[in-house]
N, C-alpha and C positions, 0 to 999 in steps of 0.2 A: 139646894145648891146644884145638885147634878141636873135637875130639870132646866134651871136657868142657863147653865153651861151648854146643855144640849140645844136649847132654843137659840143661843148666840151662834153656835157652830152651824146649825141648820140655816139660819138666816145668812150667815157669811157665805155658805156654800151656794145658796140660792143666788145671791148677788153676784158671786163669781161665775156661776154657770150663765146667768142672763147676760152679763157683760161679755162672756166668751161667745155667746150666740150672737150678740150685736156685732162683735168684731168679725165673726165668720161671715155675717151678711154684708158687712162693709167690704171685706176682702173679695167676696163673690161679685159684688157690684163692681168693684174696681177691676177685677179680672175680665168681666164682660166688656167694660169700657176699654180696656187694653186690647182685647180681641178685635173689637170693631176697628180701633186705631190701626192695628196690624193689617186687617183686611183692606182698609182704605189705602194704606201705604202700598200694599201689594198691587192694587189696581193702579195706583199712580205710576209705580215702576213699570208696569206692563203697557200702559196708555201713554200716548204722546200729548194728549191734551185733557184739560179738565172736564170739558163737556162730554167726551167719550166715557171717561172714568165715571162721571156721575150717572149717565144713562145706564151704564153697566151695573153700578152699584144699587141704584133706587128705582130705575125704570120710570114709570109715570107717577109713582107715589110722591106727591108733593110734600106730605108731612116728613116722610123719611129724607127726602132731598134736603129739606130745611135743617134736619138734625145732623146730616153728614156734611153740609156745606163748610162749616168752620174746620172740620178735621181735614176735609179734602183740600181746602186752601192751605192749611198748615202743612200737609204732605207735599204740595207742590213747592212750597217755599223752603222745606226742610232741607238742610245741607247734609249730604250723605257722608261727609267727613273724609274727603279724598278718595282713597281706593277701596272703600268699604264695599263688600259684596251686598247683593240684594238681600240675602238672609240677614246679614248683620244690620243693614239699614232698617229692615222691618223690625228686628228685635230692639234696636235702640229707639224707634219711634214708639213701640209698644211700652218699653219701659218708661218713657217719657210721660205717656198718658197714665200709666198705672200710678207713677209717683205723684202727678198732679192730682189725681182722684184721691189718693190717700192723704195728701196735704189738705184738700177741701174738707175731708172728713174730720180731720183734727181741728180745723178752724171752725 
């Protein structure tokens, strides 16, 4: 009986650890996506037009340009919320992308 109980507890611990590692990987992935979004918003706030911002973010790297294009479009359409500071705007945009990523992981 003790061996069976030990086997069950060990299995449960392994399942809990692996799901914890998966959650950590998801969190890390979403943190990276949020970091990119914040960087894009920072560039949007510093540049007057989308073309300049894209060149500064991606240079001649077409693959990177394609990945950043939807985020950059979103950044240029994003409403700063009245008198929000640049830092607050970047944080709100970052949070938006983090939450979207976490929701995608759940679905």
